[in-house]
N, C-alpha and C positions, 0 to 999 in steps of 0.2 A: 394553445392560444393563451397570451397574458392575460392578468383578468387588470382591473384596475387599483386592486390593493398592492398585485405582483410592481405594477410599474411605480405603486407611488413608496414603496417599501426599499430601506437605505441602498437594500440589494440593488432593486428595479433599478435606483437612480443614478446606481453608481455604474451598474451595463449600458444602461444610456450615454452616460459621459464617457465610458472606457470605447463607445460605441463610436463617436462625435469625437473620439482623439485619434482617427487615423483617417489622414487624406484620400486613398480610396474612397473610405467608406465616407466619407462628407464628399465627392463628388457622386457617389450613385445615388445617396440621397437628393442633393442639387439636381440631376436629372431627372430623377422621378417626382418632383415637383411639376411637372410639366403632365404628368400623368403614365399609365402603365405603360412597361416597356419588356421584352422578351430579352432574355439574359444575351442571345446574339448581337441585338442591337446595341445592348448595354455595352460590350466587350468592343465594339464597335467605336462605339462614340467616345471610353474613355482611353480607346487603344491599349489597352493591356490584357494579355493572356486568359483567356475564360477560364483556368482553373482558380487566377487568384480573384477573378470577378464572384465566382461562386461561392468561393471561400470567404469571402467580404460580406455577400448577400446571404450565407447563412450564420454569419456574426447579427448580421441587423437583423433578421428572421426570427433569431432569440431573445435580441434586443427589444423585441416588442415594435421594430421602427417600421419593417416592411413586410409584406405580407406576398404569398408566393399560390400562383395558380399554375395548374398543368394544361396543355391542350395539345393532344397527341404527344410526340415527342418533346415538344418546347413548352420552356418553362417562363412565364412572365410574373413579374414584380410590379407594384404598387406599393406606395405609400401606405401604412397603416393608418385608420382612421385617431385620431388623437381620443384620447381615452379623460386625458388628464389635464390640469390647465401647465403644467412640466412640461408633458411632450410638448402640447402645441407653441408653446412661448419658443420651444429649443429650435421646433422647426420656423419658425419666426423670424429666429437668429439665424439660420442658415439662408433663408435668403435675404436677408436684409443685410449680417454681415458678409457673405463670403460674394456675394456676385462679384465686387470689383477685383477678385484674385484673376488674375490673367487664365490662368489655367482650365480652373470652372467658367470664364466664360469661354473661350476656345468649347469643352465640353458642351456649352446652354446653345452652339452656335452650329455643333453637329448636331448632335438632340432634333434640334427644328429644322436640318436636313433632313435628317433620316425619318423623322416624323411626316413629313409633306412626301417624301418619297413613296411611304409605305413599312420601309425597315427590312429586316431579312426575312422572318417568319411571315407565313401564308398568314391570313386574315379570315378568320370564317366564316364558311355560307353561309348569305342573307336566308333567312324563313322563306319559304315560296310567300309571292305572292306582294314581299315587301317593295317598295320604290325602285325601280332600278332594275328589277328581276323581268326579265320577257315572258316567261314560263305562266303556261295559266295558271 
């Protein structure tokens, strides 16, 4: 995991800027602003091959911009919490500066649809006794 010092170092800042320099990575970051998604959903939203999406997610993870978690065979990704003002400002810029790009706007519409329908990855079962669970 990247430390605050790593992210503020010239190398860390350079890595973040390089992460932002790729169209696919910008698109991934933009859809993750709405919350966690599994790799399959990101593939469907961006309409790109899974190996390309996985490669870019690995780059974003190395740059400290996303975090991943495994749930059985599925990998889920979300935006990494901002540890520096610089990191927070980059994400603010992404939300404001790129929302008018047609490709990113289309990604947002597909992401909203996938989130509404539940996506391709199964959701973890709810604990017993939680609301909506009919078991005793």
